[in-house]
N, C-alpha and C positions, 0 to 999 in steps of 0.2 A: 563708870561706864567707859567702854573703849571708844576712842576717837573714830569717827567715820572713816572708812578706807578712802584713800586718795585715788583720784581719777588716773587711769593709765591708758595711753594710746594703744592701738593694736600692736605696734612694734614693741612697746614696753610689755604688753601681755605675753607675747611670744618669748621675749627675753626672760620674763619671770618663769615661764614653764621650763625653759632650757636650764635656767639656774637651779631648778629643783630636780633635774635629772631626766627630763623628757627629751627624747630625740626628735628633732624637727628637720626633716630633709629639705623641705622647700619653704623658706621663710616667707616669701611674698604670698604664696598660696595659703599658708597658714593664717596670715593676716587677713586675707580676703575671706577665708572661711569664718574667722571670728567676727568679721564685719557683717556677715550674712546671718549668723546664728546666735551671737552673744556668748561671751565667756562663761556666764553662769549657767546657761542651758547646757553647754558642753561639759561643764564640770561634773555633771552626773555620769558622764561616760568615761571620764578619766579617774573618777573617785576610786574604782576598784584597782587602779594601777598604783595607788599611793602605798607607801610603807605604813605599817601599823606597829605600835609598841607591843612586844610579846606579853607584857604584864597585864595590861588592861584593854588592849585593842584600840588605843587612841590613834586616830589618823594623824600622820606626820606630814609636814610640807616637803616631802621628798618622794620621788617615784621609784618603783622597783626597776631593776635592770630589765631592759627590753621594752620599756614603756615608750611609745612613740605617738606623735600627733597623727600619723597616718593610720594607726590602729584606732585612735579616737574617731577619726572621720569614718572609717569602715564600720565601726559599731553604730555610729549615729545613722549612717545611711541604711544599715540593716534595720534599725529600729524604725526609721521612716517608712521603709517598705512594709514592716510589720503593722504599723498604724494603719496604713492604707488598706492592707489586706483584711485586717480585723474589721475595719469599718464596712467594707463591702460584704463580708460574711455575716456580720451582725445585722446588716440591713435586711437580708433575707429572713433571718430569724424573727426580726421585729415585724416584718410584713406578715409572716405566717401566724404569729401570735395575735396580731391585730385582726386578721381575718377570722381566726378561730373564735376569739372572744366576742367579736361582733355577731357571729353566727349563733353561738351557743346561748348568749344572753338574749338575743333576738327571738329565739325559739320560745322563751318564757314570756317576754313582754317587750315590745319595741322600745318602750320608754323606761325600762327597768333601771337604767343608770341614774334616773332622776328621782327614784323612789327608794329610799333606804329600807323601807318595809319589805320590799321584794328582793333585796340583796341579802347577803349573809349577815350573821349576827355582828360581825366585826364592823360593819358599816354604821352600826348604832352605838358602838363603844365610844366613850368620851376620852378625849385626849387633852392636850395642853389648852388652858383657857376655857375648859368646859365645852369645847366644840366637839361634835361627833366626828368620827373618821370620815363620814360621808360629807359633812359640811366642809371640812378641810379640802377634801378631794374636789368637791363641786366648785369651790372658789377657783382652783387651778384650771379646771375644765372650762369654766366660763371665761376666764382670762384668755385661754387659748382660742376659744370660739370667737371672742371679740377681736383678737389680733389676726385671725385668719383672713386671707385674701382670696380663698378658693371660691369659685363660682357656685359650687353646690351649697356652700354655707350661706352666701347671699340669697340664693333661691329659697332655702328653708327659713331664713330670717323674714323674707317678704311674704312668703305663702303660709308658713306654719308658726310664725312668731319665734323661730329659733329652736323649736322642739324637734330636734333631729332624732330619727330612730337610731338605735345603738349601732347598727351596721354602718351608718354614715358617720355617727359621732366619733367612732374610733379613729377615723381618718384625720382628726385634728389633734389627737392625743400624742404626746411624746412618750418615750419608753417609760419614764418614771410614772406618768399618769396611767398608762396601760397596766403597768405592774401593780400599782395601787388598786386599780379597779379589779384586777384579777384576784388580789388578796381579799377584797370585799365581796366577791361573787359568791352565790350559793354553792354549797359543796358539790352539787351535781354538775355544775358548770366547771368548777375547778378540776373535778375528777375526769370529766369527759376530755378536757383539753390535755391534762397531764398524761392520761392513758395513751394518747397518740404519741407522746414523747417517751413512753415506757418509764414514767416517773409517777410519784404520788403528788397530790396537790401541794403539800408543804415543800416537797423537794423542788418542784418546778418554780414555786414562788421564790425560794432561796436562790435558784439559778438565775431567775430574771433580775433580782436585786443585784446579784454579783455582776452579771453581764452589763447591767446599766452603768456600773462604775467603769468597767472595761471600755465600754463605748464612749463614755465621757473622756477618759484618758486619750483615746484615739482621736476624738473630735477636737480636743484642745491641745494637741501636739505635745502631750506629756510623754516622758520616757516610759517605756513599757517593758522592755525585755528583761531587765534585772531588778525590778522593783518588788516590794512586798505588797500583796493585795490583802486588804483588811477583812473582807467578808469571805468566809469559807463556806461554800454551798453544801447542802446536805446531799450525800451521794447514795446511790442504790447499792445493792449487793452484786451488781453486774460485775462478773470477774474481769471484764475488759477495763474496768475503772480501777482495779486493785493497785496497779503500779503507780498511780498518781494520788492515792489517798493521802499521803503525807506531803504532797506538793501543791495543794490547792491554794496556797497563798503565794504561789509563784506563777509566772506567765504561762508556763507549759500547762499547768493545771487548769487555768482559765481557758486556754485555747482548746483543751480537751473537751470542755463543756460545749464549745461551738461545734467542734467536730461531731460530737455525739448527737446534737440536735440536727445537724445537717443530714446525718445518716438516718436518724429515726423519722424525720419528716420528709426525707427525700428532696432536700432543697437544692442539692448540687452534687457533683461527684466527690465533693469534700477533698479535693486534691490541692487547693490553693495554699493552704497553710503548711502542709507537708513540703511542698515545693519551695515555699518561702524559707522554711527552716534549713533546707539544704543549702541556702545561700549564706548561712552564718559565717562570718569571718573567723574561722577556727584559729585559735592561738592559745598558748599556755598560760597567759596572764588572766584573761577573762574568758574561760571556756564556756561552751554551750550549756554546761550543767548549771550555770548561773541562772538560766531560765527555769530551772526545775526539771528539764528534760532528762529522763532516766537513760542509762546506757542501753543502746539498742532500741531507741524510741521508734525507729522506722518499722520495726516488726510489730510494735504495739499498735501501730497506726497504719496502715494507710487508713489509718489510725482509727481504730474502732470500726473497721469495715465489717 
């Protein structure tokens, strides 16, 4: 086993970066930035600036010509703006799904979420440990209910023993719990909601799962712009989506899902993300294409209009 790396002061961290070929115009400012954000958080932003061996693509401890700490800062600050914008845009998507699911399930039975017999067949499927899908979901829902400090929850607890109708219950569910409930819903409910998005039920479910991960990255300050996203959502044959079919594991592909839903559900003018991408710090080392954005993406978008 390798010996644990030795502690380095901020001054020593800057010196190490410079010894590997990174230009640092303002030493004290670089030290202050490292003090605020942590060397290893920033390493994800300078990683694409490293040299790689031609034979096997191994990353070397040397930077390419033109690598600078100022570019690292610019990329970080763009990514920070991206996280904030994504969180705001997904908030509107979440609220819309929450409202639609509460309404469509409530049309069938106000307490349908508590009765797996009234939900879809998936609710009764057995998972790990022999528990049904609904049992696993119900445990998470009940924990959220118990942890909630909302006045309406206290009211239902005292007056109705905590049996809240679904249109109220959805208000204590996080994105993952909502997505799980959508997956267990009767097909008629899934289809009614998906139709409003111009998607099929399975397509919308895959989009919700994918965007839940995107939202978690945004909420937990993770790097977003140049990462690979694991879940590739199911797309429609909508020709507007054709240019991003091969980019769904990149940031631009995921952002396209948000744009699409904002347009279909009329959630906003859908101009926040296009304006945000226009602020990208264009450079030859880490170009915008690292996000998966195709050439001429502005024409693709105002973006899916």
